[in-house]
C-alpha positions in Angstrom: -98.1 50.9 -88.8 -97.8 54.6 -89.8 -96.2 55.4 -93.1 -92.6 55.5 -91.9 -91.4 56.9 -95.3 -92.5 60.4 -94.3 -91.9 60.4 -90.6 -89.2 62.8 -89.3 -86.1 61.5 -87.4 -87.6 63.1 -84.3 -90.9 61.2 -84.8 -89.1 57.9 -85.5 -87.1 58.2 -82.3 -90.3 58.8 -80.4 -92.0 55.8 -82.0 -89.0 53.6 -81.1 -89.1 54.7 -77.5 -92.9 53.9 -77.3 -92.5 50.6 -79.1 -95.0 51.6 -81.8 -92.3 51.1 -84.5 -89.1 49.1 -84.7 -85.9 50.1 -86.5 -86.2 46.8 -88.5 -89.7 47.6 -89.8 -88.6 51.1 -90.8 -85.5 50.0 -92.5 -87.4 47.3 -94.4 -90.0 49.9 -95.6 -87.4 52.3 -96.7 -85.3 49.8 -98.6 -88.5 48.6 -100.3 -89.4 52.2 -101.2 -85.9 52.9 -102.6 -86.3 49.8 -104.8 -89.6 51.0 -106.1 -89.1 54.8 -106.3 -85.5 55.5 -106.9 -85.3 54.2 -110.5 -86.9 57.5 -111.7 -84.7 59.7 -109.4 -81.3 58.1 -109.1 -80.6 59.4 -105.6 -78.7 56.3 -104.3 -75.5 55.0 -105.8 -75.1 52.2 -103.2 -77.6 50.2 -101.3 -76.5 47.3 -99.1 -79.6 45.7 -97.5 -77.6 43.2 -95.5 -75.5 45.9 -93.8 -78.6 48.2 -93.3 -80.6 45.4 -91.7 -77.7 44.4 -89.5 -77.7 48.0 -88.2 -81.4 47.9 -87.7 -81.4 44.6 -85.9 -78.7 45.8 -83.5 -80.7 49.0 -82.8 -83.9 47.0 -82.2 -82.2 44.9 -79.6 -80.9 48.0 -77.8 -84.4 49.5 -77.8 -86.0 46.3 -76.6 -83.5 46.3 -73.7 -84.3 50.0 -73.0 -80.7 51.0 -73.7 -80.6 53.1 -76.9 -77.1 54.7 -77.2 -78.2 58.0 -78.6 -81.1 60.1 -80.0 -80.5 58.8 -83.5 -80.4 55.1 -82.5 -82.2 53.2 -85.2 -82.8 56.3 -87.4 -81.9 55.8 -91.1 -79.3 58.2 -92.6 -77.9 58.3 -96.1 -74.3 59.4 -96.7 -73.0 61.4 -99.6 -70.5 59.4 -101.7 -67.6 61.8 -101.0 -67.4 60.6 -97.3 -65.5 57.5 -96.4 -67.8 54.8 -95.0 -66.2 51.7 -93.6 -67.1 48.6 -95.6 -68.5 50.6 -98.6 -66.4 52.0 -101.5 -66.4 55.8 -101.9 -66.2 56.3 -105.6 -66.9 60.1 -105.7 -68.9 59.9 -108.9 -65.8 59.0 -110.8 -64.8 56.3 -113.2 -61.2 56.8 -112.1 -61.8 55.1 -108.7 -62.8 51.5 -108.5 -64.2 49.5 -105.5 -61.0 47.4 -105.4 -58.7 50.4 -105.2 -58.7 50.5 -101.4 -59.7 48.4 -98.3 -62.4 51.0 -97.4 -61.7 50.4 -93.7 -62.0 54.0 -92.4 -65.0 56.1 -91.5 -65.1 59.9 -92.1 -65.6 61.6 -88.7 -69.3 62.3 -89.3 -69.9 58.6 -90.3 -68.0 57.5 -87.2 -70.2 59.6 -85.0 -73.3 58.2 -86.6 -72.2 54.6 -85.9 -71.3 55.5 -82.3 -74.9 56.9 -81.9 -76.6 53.8 -83.3 -77.8 55.3 -86.6 -78.9 52.9 -89.4 -76.8 53.6 -92.5 -79.2 53.4 -95.4 -76.7 53.7 -98.3 -74.7 56.2 -100.2 -76.1 59.0 -102.3 -75.0 60.5 -105.5 -72.6 63.4 -106.2 -71.2 65.0 -109.4 -67.6 63.9 -109.9 -65.5 65.0 -106.9 -68.4 67.2 -105.9 -67.2 69.9 -108.3 -70.5 71.6 -109.5 -73.9 72.7 -108.4 -75.9 70.0 -110.1 -75.7 66.2 -109.7 -74.7 64.1 -112.6 -71.5 62.2 -113.1 -69.7 59.8 -115.5 -70.2 56.9 -113.0 -73.8 57.4 -111.8 -75.5 59.4 -114.5 -78.1 62.1 -113.8 -79.9 62.6 -110.4 -83.4 64.1 -110.8 -85.7 66.3 -108.8 -88.6 64.4 -107.2 -90.9 67.4 -107.8 -90.4 67.2 -111.5 -88.0 64.5 -112.8 -87.2 66.5 -115.9 -85.5 69.0 -113.6 -82.2 68.8 -111.7 -82.0 68.1 -108.0 -79.2 70.6 -107.7 -75.8 69.7 -106.3 -73.4 68.7 -105.3 -75.3 67.0 -102.5 -78.2 66.4 -104.9 -78.6 62.7 -104.1 -79.2 63.5 -100.5 -81.7 66.2 -101.2 -83.6 64.1 -103.7 -83.7 61.2 -101.3 -85.2 63.4 -98.6 -87.8 65.0 -100.9 -88.8 61.6 -102.2 -89.3 60.1 -98.8 -86.3 57.8 -99.0 -85.1 58.4 -95.5 -85.4 61.3 -93.0 -81.7 62.4 -92.8 -78.7 62.7 -95.1 -75.1 63.9 -94.5 -73.8 66.2 -97.3 -70.9 68.4 -98.1 -70.9 72.1 -99.0 -68.0 73.8 -100.7 -69.9 76.5 -102.5 -73.5 75.8 -101.8 -73.5 72.0 -102.3 -75.9 71.5 -99.4 -78.0 74.6 -99.7 -78.4 74.5 -103.5 -80.1 71.1 -103.7 -82.0 71.6 -100.5 -83.6 74.7 -102.0 -84.3 73.1 -105.3 -85.9 70.0 -103.6 -87.8 71.9 -100.9 -85.9 70.5 -97.9 -83.6 71.9 -95.2 -79.8 72.1 -95.5 -77.4 73.6 -93.0 -73.7 74.6 -93.5 -72.3 75.1 -90.0 -69.4 77.3 -89.1 -66.2 75.9 -90.8 -64.7 73.3 -88.5 -67.8 72.6 -86.4 -68.4 69.3 -88.3 -64.9 67.8 -88.8 -63.7 66.4 -92.1 -61.3 63.6 -92.9 -59.5 63.0 -95.2 -58.8 66.7 -95.8 -60.8 68.1 -98.8 -58.8 69.5 -101.7 -61.2 72.3 -101.4 -60.4 72.7 -97.7 -60.5 76.5 -97.5 -64.2 76.5 -98.3 -65.4 72.9 -97.7 -67.9 71.9 -95.0 -69.7 68.7 -94.0 -73.3 69.2 -92.8 -76.8 67.9 -92.1 -79.8 67.7 -94.5 -83.3 66.9 -93.5 -87.0 67.7 -94.1 -87.3 69.8 -90.9 -85.0 72.2 -89.0 -85.4 70.1 -85.8 -84.1 67.1 -87.6 -81.2 69.1 -89.0 -80.4 70.2 -85.4 -80.6 66.6 -84.2 -78.2 65.4 -86.9 -75.8 68.4 -86.3 -75.5 67.5 -82.7 -74.5 64.0 -83.5 -71.9 64.7 -86.2 -70.4 67.8 -84.5 -67.4 67.7 -82.3 -63.6 67.8 -82.2 -61.7 65.2 -84.3 -57.8 65.4 -84.2 -57.6 64.4 -87.9 -59.1 67.7 -89.0 -56.7 70.6 -88.5 -59.6 73.1 -88.6 -61.9 71.2 -86.2 -63.4 73.3 -83.5 -63.9 72.2 -79.9 -66.9 70.0 -79.2 -69.9 72.4 -78.7 -71.3 72.8 -75.2 -74.8 73.9 -76.3 -77.1 71.5 -78.2 -78.8 72.6 -81.4 -81.9 70.6 -80.5 -82.4 72.8 -77.4 -81.9 76.0 -79.4 -84.7 75.0 -81.9 -87.2 73.5 -79.4 -90.4 75.5 -79.3 -88.6 78.4 -81.1 -91.3 80.9 -82.2 -90.7 84.4 -80.8 -88.0 86.4 -82.6 -88.4 89.5 -80.5 -85.0 91.2 -80.1 -83.5 89.4 -83.1 -82.0 91.9 -85.6 -82.4 90.8 -89.2 -80.5 92.3 -92.2 -82.2 91.7 -95.5 -80.5 91.7 -98.9 -82.6 90.6 -101.8 -79.6 90.2 -104.2 -76.3 90.9 -102.4 -76.0 93.7 -105.0 -74.9 91.3 -107.8 -77.7 88.7 -108.1 -80.9 88.8 -110.2 -84.0 86.9 -109.0 -87.0 85.5 -110.8 -90.2 87.2 -109.8 -91.6 84.2 -107.9 -88.4 83.8 -105.9 -88.4 87.5 -105.0 -92.0 87.4 -103.9 -91.5 84.3 -101.7 -88.4 85.9 -100.1 -90.3 89.1 -99.4 -93.1 87.1 -97.7 -90.5 85.2 -95.7 -89.1 88.5 -94.4 -92.6 89.7 -93.5 -93.1 86.5 -91.5 -89.9 87.2 -89.5 -91.2 90.7 -88.8 -94.5 89.2 -87.7 -92.5 87.0 -85.2 -91.0 90.1 -83.6 -87.7 90.5 -85.5 -86.5 93.9 -86.3 -85.8 94.0 -90.1 -83.7 96.4 -92.1 -82.4 96.3 -95.6 -78.6 96.2 -95.8 -76.0 96.8 -98.4 -72.8 94.8 -97.9 -70.9 97.0 -100.3 -69.6 93.9 -102.0 -68.6 93.3 -105.6 -69.1 89.7 -106.7 -66.2 87.8 -105.1 -66.6 84.9 -107.6 -63.1 85.4 -109.0 -61.6 84.7 -105.6 -63.8 81.7 -105.2 -62.8 80.3 -108.6 -59.1 80.7 -107.7 -59.5 78.6 -104.5 -62.0 76.1 -106.0 -60.2 75.3 -109.3 -56.8 75.2 -107.7 -58.2 72.4 -105.6 -60.0 70.8 -108.6 -56.7 70.8 -110.6 -54.9 69.1 -107.7 -57.6 66.4 -107.6 -57.3 65.7 -111.3 -53.5 65.7 -111.5 -53.3 62.9 -109.0 -54.8 60.5 -111.6 -52.2 61.3 -114.3 -52.5 62.4 -117.9 -55.0 59.6 -118.8 -57.6 61.3 -116.5 -58.5 63.7 -119.3 -60.1 60.8 -121.2 -62.3 59.6 -118.3 -63.3 62.7 -116.3 -66.5 64.7 -116.6 -65.8 66.8 -119.8 -67.3 69.9 -118.1 -64.9 69.6 -115.2 -62.0 69.3 -117.6 -63.2 72.4 -119.5 -63.6 74.3 -116.3 -60.1 73.5 -115.1 -58.8 74.5 -118.5 -60.5 77.9 -118.1 -58.9 78.4 -114.8 -55.6 76.5 -115.2 -53.2 79.4 -115.1 -53.5 80.4 -111.4 -50.3 82.0 -110.0 -49.2 82.0 -106.3 -49.9 85.8 -106.3 -53.4 85.3 -107.5 -54.0 82.6 -104.8 -52.7 84.9 -102.1 -54.9 87.7 -103.5 -57.9 85.4 -103.3 -57.1 84.5 -99.7 -56.7 88.2 -98.9 -60.2 89.0 -100.3 -61.6 86.1 -98.4 -60.3 87.6 -95.1 -61.6 91.0 -96.1 -65.1 89.6 -96.7 -64.9 87.8 -93.4 -64.1 91.1 -91.7 -67.0 92.9 -93.5 -69.4 90.2 -92.3 -68.0 90.3 -88.8 -68.7 94.0 -88.6 -72.1 93.6 -90.1 -73.0 91.0 -87.4 -72.3 93.6 -84.7 -75.5 95.2 -85.9 -77.6 92.3 -87.2 -77.9 88.8 -85.9 -79.2 87.2 -89.1 -78.6 88.1 -92.8 -81.5 86.9 -95.0 -81.2 86.3 -98.7 -82.9 84.1 -101.3 -81.2 80.7 -101.3 -81.3 80.5 -105.1 -82.3 83.2 -107.7 -84.5 80.7 -109.7 -86.1 77.3 -109.4 -84.5 74.0 -110.6 -83.7 73.9 -114.3 -83.4 71.0 -116.7 -81.7 67.9 -115.5 -78.3 67.0 -117.1 -77.2 70.6 -117.7 -74.5 72.4 -115.7 -76.1 75.8 -116.3 -79.6 76.9 -117.2 -80.5 77.0 -120.9 -79.4 80.2 -122.6 -76.9 81.0 -119.9 -74.3 83.5 -120.9 -71.7 81.7 -118.8 -70.5 78.1 -118.6 -69.7 78.5 -114.9 -72.0 76.9 -112.3 -71.3 79.8 -110.0 -73.1 82.1 -112.5 -76.5 80.9 -111.2 -75.6 80.4 -107.4 -74.7 84.0 -106.3 -76.0 83.6 -102.7 -74.2 80.5 -101.6 -70.4 80.5 -102.4 -69.8 83.9 -100.7 -70.5 82.3 -97.3 -68.1 79.5 -98.0 -65.4 82.1 -98.5 -66.3 83.6 -95.1 -66.9 80.2 -93.3 -70.2 81.4 -91.8 -73.2 79.2 -90.7 -76.0 79.3 -93.3 -79.2 77.4 -93.6 -81.8 77.2 -96.3 -85.5 76.4 -95.5 -88.4 76.2 -97.9 -90.1 79.5 -98.8 -92.8 78.3 -101.1 -93.2 77.4 -104.8 -92.8 79.0 -108.1 -94.3 77.3 -111.2 -94.8 74.2 -109.1 -91.2 73.9 -107.9 -89.7 74.7 -104.5 -87.9 77.9 -103.6 -85.8 78.6 -100.5 -84.8 81.4 -98.2 -81.3 81.5 -96.6 -80.4 82.6 -93.1 -76.8 83.5 -92.5 -75.2 84.1 -89.1 -71.9 85.2 -87.6 -69.2 82.6 -87.2 -69.8 80.4 -84.2 -73.4 81.6 -83.9 -74.8 78.5 -85.5 -77.6 78.1 -82.9 -78.8 81.6 -83.6 -79.3 80.7 -87.2 -81.1 77.5 -86.5 -83.4 79.1 -83.9 -84.5 81.7 -86.4 -85.0 79.1 -89.1 -87.0 76.9 -86.7 -89.2 79.8 -85.7 -89.8 80.7 -89.4 -90.6 77.1 -90.2 -93.0 76.8 -87.3 -94.8 79.9 -88.5 -95.3 78.9 -92.1 -95.0 75.1 -92.1 -92.1 73.3 -93.7 -91.9 70.3 -96.0 -94.3 68.2 -93.9 -97.0 70.8 -93.6 -96.9 72.6 -96.9 -99.7 70.2 -98.0 -97.7 69.0 -101.0 -95.3 66.1 -101.6 -93.7 65.0 -104.8 
């Protein structure tokens, strides 16, 4: 049997159709690998072998009958522990939520779509408390580490999912992204993470960070991200922002993508307010050169932005304060101390300030809408540096306690609600770097097609010749 640990979702689906592999054998191998490998990484916070194997047996029976119910039938997927998953508690990295607090009898929309498509739910993966920051550690689950170097952070807040992918603990993961929470850990762990246009992947219950919060796919290849996106996208009446079910398939957009002739690329190395390590800059420059070699017309662009972080903080920490207040005054004794300190720094938000932040968000969206009349894709680094020490919220020596101080290229595109993907761009000092492609709202497939063409040209995770 091939080493299923490193097969893509697309490859697994093909093996199932041919009868070379069974969902039961794959699930067994992955559960065994999680048991052996995850102790040093801490990507999973819940593993339920009985439930996983029940999913796998049901899928195997469908495949044996020649009646799979979807392209992900039998493919293992992990779920971030912010998303409701029927039968499993969703503890959100917090000591203030206990397994017995609810019946846990509702699936989030993305999880429901996975079940409907026959996916095998592999378990739940870690998050910082309530997904509040760009690294993954929490009072409940401790520190999640980077498989490339376990002394380093996996990033966050979907750090459990990214670490699981990089360690070969499943081919797919569903994450959330409220300020980079898919793209940050994907870049740090050398995998692919996609934040679709706001509303393309529905969310329920509503996030307290709803103005900027997305659900999205994570994988080791762009094709797998597209496959997962197609499964979890689509209208759900429980999400007020949900878009109509897409008519075009992402898997078709990325299939055989290689020629970018006619694609207009705008390149900004720093958005005018970031500062990059030399290795990150060099890898991003090489990525842009690859796009030119594929036929894209590249020009450097100046968005004319000042750092919009103040507006992001207003929206983000207003939501964080609302989350914490629901647990009463005793929450201060049990919550992540860094979250409590951040809320204290941003506690005095007025209605006028909130409206000003919303106004800037709309202004930024207008700026980007106009930019995309001239360019199809904006390219930036995903992160300005590689992963730093695990257990810290900011890099050592940072002048700021804010996690946004080291993520300048992610949160702006949560403010605008645009599709953005990170794909591996190489290594710096032995750790992965990423390049980010951003597109106009509703042009998700344009972004994925460019990412797939780039990946095909340079080789992604599976062909870089290196694994953790």
